[in-house]
MIGU-156678 format. One line per field, with one value per residue (C-alpha): z, x, y. Coordinates in pm, whole numbers, plus 50000, padded with zeros to 5 digits. Layout:
MIGU-156678
c3: (Z, ...)
c1: (X, ...)
c2: (Y, ...)
***
This chain:
MIGU-156678
c3: (39777, 39568, 39258, 39323, 39233, 38898, 38793, 38874, 38708, 38373, 38375, 38387, 38090, 37870, 37967, 37855, 37547, 37454, 37503, 37331, 37013, 37008, 36692, 36572, 36422, 36189, 36022, 35803, 35557, 35172, 35023, 34668, 34422, 34099, 34142, 33967, 34155, 33974, 33828, 33783, 33490, 33260, 33145, 33494, 33653, 33986, 34285, 34470, 34696, 34546, 34618, 35019, 35047, 34858, 34910, 35317, 35272, 35077, 35398, 35634, 35431, 35468, 35852, 36004, 36330, 36235, 36069, 35844, 35817, 35583, 35543, 35184, 35342, 35027, 34947, 35061, 35430, 35512, 35645, 35840, 35953, 36064, 36319, 36483, 36455, 36625, 36884, 37012, 37032, 36725, 36426, 36161, 36280, 35916, 35665, 35298, 35303, 35156, 35388, 35648, 35922, 35996, 36312, 36436, 36393, 36589, 36840, 36838, 36684, 36440, 36383, 36183, 35887, 35882, 36116, 35890, 35500, 35351, 35213, 34868, 34955, 34994, 34685, 34452, 34606, 34362, 34703, 34616, 34766, 35093, 35082, 35101, 35521, 35578, 35938, 36174, 36046, 35985, 35753, 35803, 35482, 35353, 34986, 34734, 34490, 34234, 34121, 34021, 33723, 33564, 33556, 33606, 33545, 33139, 32865, 32602, 32193, 31944, 31715, 31374, 31380, 31477, 31152, 30912, 31058, 30969, 31365, 31458, 31786, 31836, 31915, 32166, 32385, 32364, 32415, 32526, 32420, 32587, 32552, 32279, 32073, 32216, 32127, 31748, 31760, 31909, 31617, 31390, 31535, 31462, 31203, 31025, 30972, 30770, 30512, 30649, 30728, 31097, 31377, 31550, 31605, 31862, 31985, 32367, 32568, 32964, 33207, 33549, 33733, 33944, 33864, 33520, 33858, 33838, 33458, 33543, 33784, 33629, 33414, 33695, 33881, 33538, 33578, 33872, 34043, 34369, 34596, 34943, 35098, 35212, 35586, 35473, 35699, 35355, 35022, 34761, 34433, 34307, 34250, 33933, 33787, 33887, 33746, 33410, 33438, 33432, 33187, 32965, 32985, 32951, 32658, 32491, 32464, 32367, 32197, 31978, 31976, 31994, 32276, 32270, 32498, 32771, 33006, 33284, 33291, 33151, 33396, 33338, 33195, 32964, 32846, 32871, 32632, 32389, 32369, 32311, 32053, 31834, 31906, 32046, 31998, 32300, 32603, 32988, 33246, 33218, 33197, 33401, 33145, 32820, 32983, 33048, 32665, 32648, 32964, 32737, 32425, 32634, 32798, 32455, 32561, 32243, 31881, 31873, 32069, 31969, 32139, 32281, 32388, 32656, 32632, 32892, 32995, 32813, 33001, 33011, 32819, 33017, 33285, 33358, 33337, 33619, 33693, 33975, 34191, 34453, 34676, 34901, 35030, 35411, 35729, 36039, 36375, 36743, 36852, 37183, 37108, 36910, 36786, 36599, 36488, 36303, 36131, 36066, 35875, 35693, 35579, 35426, 35272, 35119, 34969, 34782, 34707, 34372, 34201, 34389, 34392, 33984, 34034, 33994, 33653, 33604, 33760, 33492, 33785, 33894, 34119, 34429, 34334, 34014, 33945, 33917, 33666, 33374, 33336, 33316, 33073, 32965, 32630, 32517, 32406, 32337, 32709, 32843, 32644, 32796, 33100, 33133, 32990, 33194, 33549, 33405, 33382, 33753, 33868, 33741, 33741, 33997, 34221, 34483, 34392, 34694, 35050, 35317, 35417, 35724, 35443, 35402, 35037, 35059, 35248, 34946, 34604, 34554, 34623, 34310, 34089, 34200, 34053, 33744, 33689, 33646, 33456, 33177, 33187, 33183, 33442, 33606, 33516, 33637, 33845, 34000, 34055, 34201, 34445, 34531, 34570, 34783, 35040, 35116, 35135, 35364, 35603, 35590, 35672, 35971, 36094, 36093, 36217)
c1: (13674, 13959, 13797, 13488, 13611, 13784, 13474, 13306, 13544, 13518, 13129, 13147, 13342, 13186, 12886, 13045, 13201, 12855, 12662, 12946, 13011, 12546, 12427, 12171, 11876, 11656, 11356, 11162, 10884, 10773, 10544, 10660, 10720, 10940, 11304, 11599, 11875, 12227, 12328, 11986, 11913, 11681, 11475, 11404, 11068, 11083, 10905, 10963, 11181, 11529, 11525, 11483, 11715, 11976, 12009, 12003, 12253, 12465, 12380, 12525, 12869, 12894, 12799, 12916, 12765, 12433, 12105, 11851, 11587, 11332, 10917, 10729, 10360, 10125, 09901, 09605, 09676, 09943, 09684, 09580, 09847, 10079, 09729, 09781, 10119, 10117, 09798, 10102, 10364, 10544, 10607, 10962, 11227, 11107, 10805, 10776, 10460, 10281, 10025, 10045, 09867, 10028, 09802, 10158, 10325, 10148, 10093, 10525, 10510, 10730, 11076, 11169, 11329, 11481, 11795, 11921, 11864, 12183, 12188, 12209, 11906, 11644, 11791, 11771, 11408, 11073, 10876, 10617, 10792, 10912, 10541, 10427, 10518, 10513, 10315, 10345, 10652, 10906, 10834, 10826, 10876, 11215, 11158, 11198, 11002, 10771, 10421, 10279, 10178, 10069, 09700, 09543, 09888, 09978, 09817, 09985, 09982, 09977, 10190, 10114, 09739, 09799, 09969, 09765, 09516, 09761, 09772, 10092, 10201, 10480, 10283, 10060, 10387, 10587, 10314, 10003, 09627, 09339, 08996, 08840, 09193, 09177, 08793, 08912, 09169, 08994, 08727, 08982, 09092, 08752, 08690, 08525, 08836, 08702, 08401, 08100, 07937, 08030, 08295, 08487, 08806, 08766, 09042, 08983, 08881, 08704, 08571, 08449, 08588, 08898, 09205, 09013, 08886, 09185, 09201, 08776, 08913, 09233, 08916, 08703, 09011, 09143, 08800, 08830, 08650, 08782, 08794, 08694, 08714, 09073, 09051, 08900, 08597, 08304, 08340, 08281, 08342, 07910, 08075, 07978, 08344, 08337, 08011, 08125, 08431, 08256, 07982, 08279, 08350, 07989, 08037, 08307, 08080, 07789, 07824, 08145, 08149, 08466, 08493, 08270, 07995, 07966, 08199, 08008, 08125, 08495, 08797, 09177, 09269, 08935, 09036, 09429, 09272, 09151, 09470, 09681, 09514, 09470, 09117, 09203, 09490, 09498, 09564, 09640, 09932, 10341, 10606, 10506, 10260, 10448, 10659, 10365, 10329, 10705, 10567, 10285, 10566, 10695, 10484, 10265, 09978, 10093, 10177, 10406, 10570, 10424, 10607, 10348, 10421, 10412, 10179, 09967, 09612, 09459, 09348, 09088, 09193, 09350, 09398, 09712, 09692, 09676, 09881, 09769, 10117, 10230, 10542, 10636, 10879, 10968, 10845, 11085, 10890, 11027, 11347, 11455, 11820, 11992, 12266, 12006, 11792, 12118, 12184, 11809, 11874, 12206, 12049, 11788, 12067, 12176, 11848, 11821, 12130, 12191, 12321, 12044, 11788, 11794, 11695, 11374, 11441, 11332, 10980, 10957, 10873, 11039, 11301, 11249, 11539, 11553, 11927, 11849, 11547, 11766, 11973, 11754, 11717, 12057, 12082, 11726, 11676, 11318, 11248, 11492, 11244, 10950, 11101, 11209, 10906, 10692, 10914, 10880, 10501, 10483, 10685, 10544, 10192, 10156, 09874, 09741, 09376, 09223, 09335, 09583, 09708, 09375, 09096, 08872, 08896, 08908, 08591, 08433, 08590, 08312, 08034, 08217, 08263, 07831, 07866, 08074, 07875, 07479, 07672, 07801, 07469, 07295, 07006, 07181, 07306, 07656, 07456, 07269, 07568, 07756, 07557, 07417, 07815, 07858, 07574, 07691, 08106, 07981, 07791, 08172, 08349, 08120, 08150, 08534, 08580)
c2: (72223, 72316, 72059, 72236, 72556, 72439, 72211, 72556, 72766, 72498, 72531, 72869, 72948, 72671, 72912, 73212, 73071, 72935, 73291, 73470, 73217, 73222, 73236, 73513, 73328, 73558, 73398, 73580, 73504, 73527, 73415, 73257, 73464, 73241, 73458, 73280, 73307, 73353, 73017, 72868, 72704, 72867, 72505, 72407, 72542, 72748, 72670, 72980, 72835, 72898, 73286, 73236, 72959, 73137, 73483, 73342, 73119, 73408, 73604, 73353, 73286, 73670, 73634, 73302, 73375, 73429, 73152, 73274, 73127, 73168, 73031, 73033, 73197, 73203, 73492, 73366, 73255, 73580, 73748, 73536, 73399, 73704, 73810, 73476, 73486, 73850, 73746, 73464, 73644, 73385, 73655, 73653, 73864, 74059, 73922, 74060, 74305, 74467, 74239, 74489, 74706, 75069, 75068, 74830, 75034, 75281, 75064, 75011, 74657, 74737, 74904, 75220, 75233, 75556, 75563, 75261, 75400, 75543, 75882, 75698, 75507, 75785, 75920, 75621, 75499, 75579, 75826, 75573, 75326, 75519, 75598, 75278, 75259, 75615, 75618, 75930, 76089, 75784, 75491, 75151, 74976, 74881, 74918, 74590, 74597, 74892, 74825, 74517, 74315, 74720, 74672, 74976, 75139, 75079, 74943, 74694, 74802, 74502, 74763, 74541, 74634, 74996, 75005, 74811, 75079, 75407, 75526, 75665, 75385, 75574, 75923, 75759, 75575, 75911, 76187, 75973, 76040, 76197, 76010, 76178, 76078, 75687, 75669, 75780, 75477, 75261, 75285, 75246, 74930, 74815, 74607, 74246, 74044, 73777, 74061, 73806, 74192, 74117, 74266, 73996, 74187, 74511, 74779, 74657, 74347, 74500, 74277, 74331, 74054, 73977, 74284, 74430, 74637, 74849, 74929, 75035, 75239, 75378, 75599, 75637, 75811, 75916, 76177, 76297, 75990, 75898, 75661, 75839, 76135, 76249, 76164, 75779, 75860, 75854, 75615, 75879, 75689, 75805, 76131, 76290, 76245, 75892, 75861, 76005, 75771, 75456, 75554, 75607, 75282, 75124, 75392, 75180, 74899, 75028, 75330, 75328, 74930, 74879, 74699, 74369, 74267, 74077, 74202, 74181, 73753, 73855, 73833, 73989, 73652, 73654, 73952, 73859, 73563, 73804, 73996, 73707, 73626, 73925, 73943, 74242, 74576, 74677, 74487, 74596, 74534, 74616, 74442, 74136, 74086, 74124, 73813, 73592, 73593, 73450, 73211, 73088, 73050, 72814, 72651, 72602, 72762, 73029, 72905, 73220, 73501, 73915, 74206, 74475, 74820, 75010, 75349, 75527, 75498, 75756, 76108, 76393, 76726, 76910, 76618, 76357, 76036, 75827, 75516, 75210, 75216, 75064, 74962, 74677, 74533, 74410, 74496, 74458, 74357, 74538, 74416, 74379, 74254, 74565, 74380, 74160, 74453, 74596, 74232, 74214, 74507, 74445, 74172, 74372, 74581, 74294, 74206, 74523, 74614, 74698, 74307, 74173, 74365, 74350, 73951, 74092, 74161, 73758, 73785, 74100, 74308, 74602, 74744, 74998, 75150, 75393, 75361, 74912, 75007, 75202, 74919, 74611, 74377, 74554, 74249, 74311, 74640, 74603, 74480, 74786, 75006, 74884, 74905, 75249, 75364, 75199, 75293, 75652, 75632, 75521, 75773, 76067, 75965, 75689, 75688, 75430, 75343, 75147, 75352, 75337, 74921, 74917, 75059, 74770, 74739, 74399, 74351, 74609, 74439, 74204, 74483, 74653, 74366, 74376, 74694, 74657, 74333, 74545, 74804, 74637, 74338, 74706, 74648, 74953, 75254, 75346, 75606, 75350, 75093, 75342, 75485, 75089, 75038, 75315, 75258, 74944, 75011, 75310, 75044, 74822, 75118, 75204, 74856, 74933, 75222)
***
C-alpha cells in the first residue's frame, strides 16, 4: 500500500513538473516577404523564409519557455486559407494582415491591442496605421508596415529629362504642382528624340490594368471623386467629379498627346518598362520602385542604374493632393490563456521594436514608426531623402481608395479595369464607362449586403 502511494506521488510530481515546464507554443502566418535578416549575404537570393525563421529563433533565445512556429502563406491563397482555418478552428495565433475582415473583431474572434500599446507606441505609430485596424472603438491591427509599393501615392521624376527641358523639378518636389502646371510640364517633356518628325518620347505612361488602377484613381480622387458614400451603402464613382478626373487622364493621351496611345492594353509592368527605358520621364511609385531599379540592374534586366526623385501627384487648384496609403500589421486571434496572450504581444513588440522593424528597409518599404523612418538609409543620403519625402506625403495626404476591409472591392476590380479599358480605347466616354461600372458595382454590393 505504501509503495502504491509512493508511485502515485511520483506520478503526480512528474505531471506537475511537466505542466509547469510545458512550453507556450505560438503559431503565426506571414506572406513570403523578402526581408533580409542581419548578416544575410548580400549576394545570396532571398526566398521569403529568412526573416520569419530568424525573428522566431531570436525570440525563442530570449524566451526559452516559448516555441514559435511560422507558416509562409502566399498572397494568392491567404484569404482562402484564413477562412478555412477559422471555419475549422485551426487558425494561427496571429497573422500578418491586411487580409482580414473587421467583422471578425465585431464577432469576438480577435484580440484588441489597445492595452498592450505603450505611450511611446501611441505617439510613434502613424495614425493611418492605427486606423487600419480600428473597429467599434478599439484597435485590432498591431502596426508594422506603412504604405505599399507607392502606386497611387507618389510619382517618380527622371530629373535629367526635366533639366533638359528647363523645368525646375526641385520646385515640384518641394511645393507640388497643380493639374494645369502638370499638363504644361508634360508638354515640355514630350518630344521627337530622333528627328524623324514623330513623337517617340512622352512625359508619362498610362495603363488600365493591375496596379495602374491605383494611379488612375489618384487623379479621380484628386478631382473630388469617391468610390462610395460615407457608410459604404452605395458606389458613387460616377459623380461629376469622378468623371472629370477620368476625363483628365484620357485628355493626357487624346487631347494633350503627352502619353502614348494603347493604354487600354498596358499593365503596371508595361508602364514601368517605359520609365526604366527612359521613353517617359515620369513614373509611378515610391522607395520600393526605386529599389526595383537596383534589382533589375543586378539581375541584368537594366543596363544601368538611375536615381529618380519622389514627388507628389498633381492637385486641383485650391485642394490638397491625395496619396493612396494603407497601414498593415499583425492580427491576433482570441486567446483563452492570458499568459499566452501576453507572450504573443511580447513577440509583436519584439518584431516591431526600433531595431527589428527597421529591417523593412531591405524590402524598400516604410515602417509604421515615424521615428524609424527618419533614420532609414542613413548611410545613403539619396535614399534617405526619398524615404523621408515619401513618408511625409503619405502622412499628410494619405487616404484609403478601396473602402473598408469588408467592402467587396476585389469583386468589383475587374469591372473597373473594364471601364478603364473602354475609356482608353474610346469605345465609351468616361461618363458611360463609369456609369456601367457603378451599375455593376452596386449589384455586387447589394448581393453582399
